[in-house]
C-alpha positions, 0 to 999 in steps of 0.5 A, spaced: 363 391 724 367 394 730 370 388 732 373 386 726 376 393 724 379 394 731 382 386 730 385 388 724 383 381 721 376 380 718 375 374 723 374 374 730 381 372 732 383 368 739 388 374 740 383 379 740 378 376 744 383 374 750 386 381 750 379 384 750 376 379 756 383 379 760 385 386 759 392 383 757 397 378 753 395 371 754 398 365 752 396 358 753 401 353 756 400 346 754 401 341 760 401 333 759 397 330 764 399 323 762 392 321 759 391 316 754 385 315 750 379 310 749 381 310 742 387 307 743 387 303 750 382 298 747 376 301 750 373 303 743 379 301 739 387 300 739 388 304 733 386 311 735 384 316 730 388 315 723 392 322 723 393 322 731 401 322 732 404 317 737 404 323 743 396 323 742 397 330 738 401 333 744 407 334 740 408 341 743 405 339 750 410 338 756 414 332 758 409 327 761 414 325 767 415 332 769 410 335 775 405 340 772 409 346 776 415 344 772 412 343 765 408 350 767 414 354 769 419 351 764 414 355 759 413 361 763 420 363 764 421 363 757 415 368 756 417 372 761 423 374 758 419 378 753 412 379 756 413 380 764 406 381 765 403 376 761 397 372 763 396 364 762 391 359 760 393 352 763 392 347 757 391 340 757 392 338 750 395 331 749 390 325 748 383 325 752 384 329 758 377 327 761 379 320 761 380 318 768 377 317 774 374 324 777 379 323 783 385 324 778 381 329 774 380 333 781 387 333 783 390 335 776 385 340 775 385 344 781 393 343 781 393 346 774 389 352 776 393 354 782 400 353 779 400 361 778 396 367 780 396 369 773 392 363 770 386 366 768 383 360 765 383 352 763 382 349 757 381 341 756 382 337 750 377 331 750 373 327 746 365 328 747 364 320 749 368 322 755 364 327 759 360 323 764 355 327 768 360 326 774 366 329 770 361 334 767 359 336 775 367 337 776 368 341 770 362 346 772 365 346 779 371 349 777 368 353 772 365 357 778 372 359 780 376 360 773 373 359 766 374 352 763 374 351 756 372 344 753 375 343 746 372 337 742 375 334 736 369 333 731 373 334 725 367 332 720 360 331 721 360 326 715 359 319 718 363 316 712 369 320 713 369 319 721 369 311 720 375 312 715 379 316 720 377 311 726 374 317 730 370 312 734 363 316 736 357 318 732 355 325 731 349 324 736 354 323 741 358 330 739 351 333 739 349 331 746 356 333 749 355 340 747 348 340 750 351 338 756 356 342 757 352 348 755 347 347 760 352 348 765 355 354 762 361 351 760 365 354 754 365 349 748 371 349 742 370 345 736 376 342 732 375 341 725 380 339 719 380 341 712 382 336 707 380 329 710 381 324 705 376 324 699 372 330 702 370 335 698 369 343 699 362 342 699 362 337 705 367 341 709 363 347 708 357 343 711 361 342 717 361 349 718 354 350 717 352 345 722 356 348 727 352 355 726 346 351 729 350 349 735 351 353 741 359 353 741 363 359 743 370 357 739 373 353 733 379 351 731 381 350 723 387 346 721 389 342 715 390 335 715 397 333 717 400 326 714 405 325 720 410 319 720 408 313 724 401 314 724 396 309 720 395 315 716 402 315 713 401 308 710 394 310 708 396 316 704 402 312 701 397 306 699 391 310 696 395 317 694 389 321 696 389 328 694 392 333 699 390 340 699 394 345 696 395 352 699 391 355 694 385 350 696 386 350 703 386 358 703 379 358 699 376 353 703 378 356 710 376 363 707 369 360 705 368 357 712 370 364 715 365 367 711 359 362 713 361 362 721 357 366 726 361 372 727 360 371 735 364 364 734 372 366 736 377 363 731 382 360 735 386 358 730 386 357 722 392 353 721 395 348 726 402 346 728 405 339 726 412 337 728 417 339 722 421 332 722 415 328 722 411 332 717 410 328 710 404 333 707 402 338 706 409 342 707 406 349 706 403 348 713 409 350 716 409 357 714 404 359 718 404 366 717 404 365 710 397 361 710 394 367 715 396 372 710 394 369 704 387 368 708 387 375 710 388 377 703 383 373 700 378 375 705 379 382 703 379 381 695 372 377 696 369 383 701 368 378 706 368 378 714 366 372 718 359 371 718 358 376 712 359 375 705 360 381 700 353 381 698 351 382 705 355 388 706 351 392 701 345 391 704 
């Protein structure tokens, strides 16, 4: 319970974890390695996941035509105005950041961790079907120099939904990827989405219950974003499926937090979407409101991460 009290939240926030681990303020700097995705280039599909933006969900990453040092320094120079002692995580965000030859990956990853002496970790967003053994060995090699986190986009455990969103791999592929990463002591973070078309609250909670059975170190939770110029935009206008209200999202996320193992770091409880491209839900733009409502609801229900009200009185 001490962690939660000191954290001033009722769940294990990334900010608190980073301050404890690296003894200071740490920022992620999103880098663009100019990767593509097997779900876009025709290897699996040419459509991509139906919610994914044209930038490969890298709307806030650097300019892919700029070298990494410029991408990094553009962000660092702004942060340093307020936090001159800041530390950094080099974050490969856009598209599938292990979908390339080992030679290309080695060059990019080693360059990234050498950009600044205050880089304390590297985070790599990818797909579980893009982690062959030679890539895993490379990541393990770098992990012996600096902590490397792998972020896997699961979104849901339900195969019917996975097919609907054109995820492009089955659940057993995800399970194998997590096992292979953890064999090499590589920290693993999982992305899930609340509000996928036709999913019920029960289904979303089942995804979190499932993740408790795996050896993962972090989770990212956010609402489904319906963005312009995505297949989901057309699907939404055609089917008019239900979009979670703020109250529904808060209720579901609070229940998920109460279910999740207390040692899993919560990297986010709401995401970012480019304002001009966001169709729904508009409430997601007000991130502080969402976070405050989640804190308020957890307090009302007597919840802490991994602990529901009844457990507190045992």
